C-alpha positions in Angstrom: -20.1 168.1 150.6 -17.7 171.1 151.5 -19.5 174.5 152.1 -17.4 176.4 149.4 -16.4 175.6 145.9 -12.8 176.7 145.6 -12.0 177.8 142.0 -8.9 179.4 140.5 -9.6 181.7 137.6 -6.8 182.0 134.8 -6.4 181.8 131.3 -4.9 179.4 128.5 -1.6 179.9 126.8 -3.8 181.1 123.9 -5.8 183.6 125.8 -9.1 181.5 126.3 -10.7 181.9 130.1 -9.9 178.7 132.2 -11.2 177.8 135.8 -9.6 175.2 137.8 -11.8 173.8 140.7 -9.8 172.9 143.5 -12.3 170.7 145.7 -14.8 169.1 143.1 -16.9 166.4 144.9 -15.2 163.5 143.1 -16.3 160.5 141.2 -19.6 158.8 142.2 -20.6 161.7 144.7 -23.9 161.3 146.4 -25.7 164.4 146.2 -29.2 165.5 147.3 -31.1 167.7 144.7 -30.6 170.9 146.7 -26.8 170.0 146.9 -26.8 169.6 143.1 -28.5 173.0 142.8 -26.0 174.7 144.7 -23.3 173.1 142.9 -24.7 174.0 139.8 -25.3 177.9 140.9 -21.6 178.0 142.0 -20.4 176.6 138.6 -22.6 178.9 137.0 -21.0 181.7 139.0 -17.5 180.6 138.2 -18.3 180.6 134.6 -19.6 183.9 134.8 -16.4 185.2 136.7 -14.0 183.6 134.2 -15.5 185.0 131.3 -15.4 188.6 132.9 -11.9 188.4 133.6 -9.5 190.4 131.0 -7.4 187.8 128.8 -5.1 190.1 127.6 -1.7 191.5 128.8 1.5 189.7 129.4 1.3 188.8 132.9 -2.4 188.0 133.9 -2.2 186.5 137.3 -4.8 183.7 138.4 -7.1 184.6 141.2 -8.5 182.4 143.8 -12.4 182.5 144.2 -14.7 180.7 146.6 -18.4 180.0 146.1 -20.8 179.3 148.7 -22.4 176.2 148.9 -24.4 176.6 152.4 -27.5 176.9 151.0 -27.5 173.3 150.4 -28.4 171.5 153.6 -28.7 167.6 154.0 -32.7 167.4 154.6 -32.4 163.5 154.7 
């Protein structure tokens, strides 16, 4: 699994917060419990950041963010 989750925070045409995950592990990903927890924590942080961004204004620019996944180490 990558060491960071890469996300673009933006909004929809009707003004709702939207996050695009650039490097999701994909279908049939094999993840250990610590990796699942790190991924869940990164997704929660992305959701919080996405909701915290303003959605008004004509020219709201998408922003790229990375969320650390390095605390998930392979323990097998």
